[in-house]
Residue, then its C-alpha position, 0 to 999 in steps of 0.5 A: m828436318d824438313l816440313l814433311e818430316n815435321i808433319k810425320e813427327g807431329l803425327r807420331s807425337v799424336k799417336a804416342n800421346m793417344l789419350r791426351s790427343v783424343l781428349t783434346a780432339l773431343i774438345v774441338a769436336i764438341g765446338i764444331t758439333s754445336l756450330v755445324g749442328i745448329l747451322t745445319a738445322i737452320d738450313g734444313i728449316e729454311y729449305s723446307v719452308s722455302e719449298s712449301l712457300s715456293s708458289l708464293g715467292a717472287n713469281t706472283f704479284d697482288i692486285t687489291s683495292k686502294f684504301n685510304r683515310g680520306t683525311a685532309q692534308d694541307g687543306v686538300k682532302e685526300k681522294v677516296y678510291s672505290p673498292l675493287l668490284l667482283n665484275e672488275a676482277q672477273t673481267f681482268i681474269e678474262q682479258f689478261d692475255y699474258p701466260a699466267s694463273i690468276s687467283l681471285s679470293a675474298r674473305l666473307a667472315i673470320q668469326a663464322e660458326i660452322k655446323h655438321a649434324s649435331e656438331k658445331t665449331n666455335p665462332n672463329v672459322n674463316v670463310t673465304g670465297v675463291n676461284e679454282d686457281f686459289l689452291a694451286i697458287k697458295g700451295l695448298n694440297l688436298a688430302e681427300g676429294r677434289n678442287f672446285s670445277r670451273f663450272e661450280i665457280q662460274y655458276g655458284s654451286k653450294v660446295a666447300i673445301l674444309g681445312h684440316k683442323l676444322a674437319k677434325t673438329l666437326y668429324g673427329e679423327n677417322k671420318n672422311p668429310v667428303n660428300t657430306e654436308i655442312s651449314y653456314k648461316g642456314t645455307q647447306f654446302k656439300v663438302v668436295g675436298l679436304m685440305k692437308e694440314k698446313g700448320e701455323l706458318s702461313e699468312n692465314n690459318f688455312d687449317n681452320m678455314v672453309l673455302i667456297p666459290i667466290i660467287v657464293a661468297n658475294q651472294m652471302a655478303g648481303g650487299q656488303g662489298l667484299n675486299y677482293r684480291l687478285i694474285v697473278a702467278i707467272n712462270n718466268p720471274e724475269q718477266m715480272d716487271y713486264a707482266m706487272g706493266e701489262a696488268t697495270g694497263l689492263m686494270r686501269k682500262i677496266r676501272h677507267d682511270e684517267i691518264i692524269n691520275g694515278n692508279s685507283f688500285d694497289i699492285e705489288k710483288s708478293e715478296s714480303l713472306g720470303q723477305q721475312l723468312e730470310s730475316i728470321t733465318s739470318a738472325l737464327r744463323f747469326g745466333g747459332f754461329g755465335v754459340g758455336f764460336i763461344t764454344l770453339l773459343g773455349a776449346a782453343i783456350a783448352l788446347m793452348n793449355i794442353m800444348l803448353v803442358s806438352v812443351t814443358e813435358r818435352t823440354r829435353e826433346v826440344g833440347v836434343r833437336k836443337a843440339l842436332g841442328a833443328t832451327p827455331l822455325r822447324i821447332r815452331q812448325q812441329f808444335v803448330i802442325e801437331a796442334i793443327v792435326v789434333c784440331i782437324l781430327g776433332g773437326l772431322v768428328g765434329v762435322l759428322l756429328g754436327i750434320s747428323l745432329g742438325n738433320v735429327l733436329s730438323v726431322f724430329v723437332f721441326k718436321v723437315d722431310a729432307f736430308v741437308m748436306p751443308w757443304f759450305w758449313t762443312f768447309v767453314g768448320l774445317l777451316i775454323c779447325v785449322m785456325v784454332g790449331l794455329f791460334s792455340g799452337w803458335y804461342p806454345a810453339s814460339k815458347a818451345s823455339r826460344l828454349d836454350p838447348i843447354e838448359s833444355l838438356r838439363f831439364e828434369 
């Protein structure tokens, strides 16, 4: 009996014991479904979040004021740096000649009360001054209206863009706020745009935010300096270090930093959000793999038990095969192949169910709008099925191969 004949015999045995084979395959299928399903859902979430944060990835770097405590260390007082000024930030935007988009923003208030007609919000609204590139670099889309024009930013027009939640509070569900007016601290603003709902997964709560031109924010600060932030987005991430070097040199020139001194500002890559996302998804993936592994371990033990029962039931059959010249190797191959076939059948069903379940969870629970086909986890799932078949079938197969043919023929 050669290997091919053993494979055929394994398939015939599965077909002859269809109910037992189906139930055994379902045990494996449940384990693979949990493994592939959880990991598919995690991949779907990671894909969706990565898409929504693509503009904040490794293609941007920040320039901000350098703050310190001004405390003394070892008798030497730490140097206090002056904050980044609006005119310095504007000069940087005008003179930075590397191909890039540059966002300028500053938070005016985080506990503002916004009014429209007789409606008003709780004092928890974020009012931020921005330039015309802020929306694109932050990956914010408009549901209604338009972005600020360069003219409005340059001359400080009293215009505003509202977050989704804020507009819902002031205008209700159905009214369009565009071309209406809101007020903050007695100043009237014409609403020119409404942002799409962003959700809580962001560095700021954009849904409860009012965006106004940066010049207006500076005027309303009443002489109190704002914390200005420049975000530089370049097209080619491979040129990041070069672009940062150019930006550092230009900003040092604008702020008159002496050669012997360090930078009087902070400049760093905007990678923290992507790193946090990778950390979270890695932890989720590890947990999902652990749950699936435990389920598969239970399936492997159940399969081994069923295969041991199968060996006992087919003791006379093993005796006949040995009497006809079957070697222990061929007997082991027959039972191992039978176990692997059952596992692969269950694995195929489990992979299909896992992919479907994972995508359903992604769409209806996590609002992911993309179908994810996890080829890697599909391959891993099927490979695990083969390993489970080997693990579960080897001991019963070894037991069958050691049976004495004479005693086997006497077995009732």
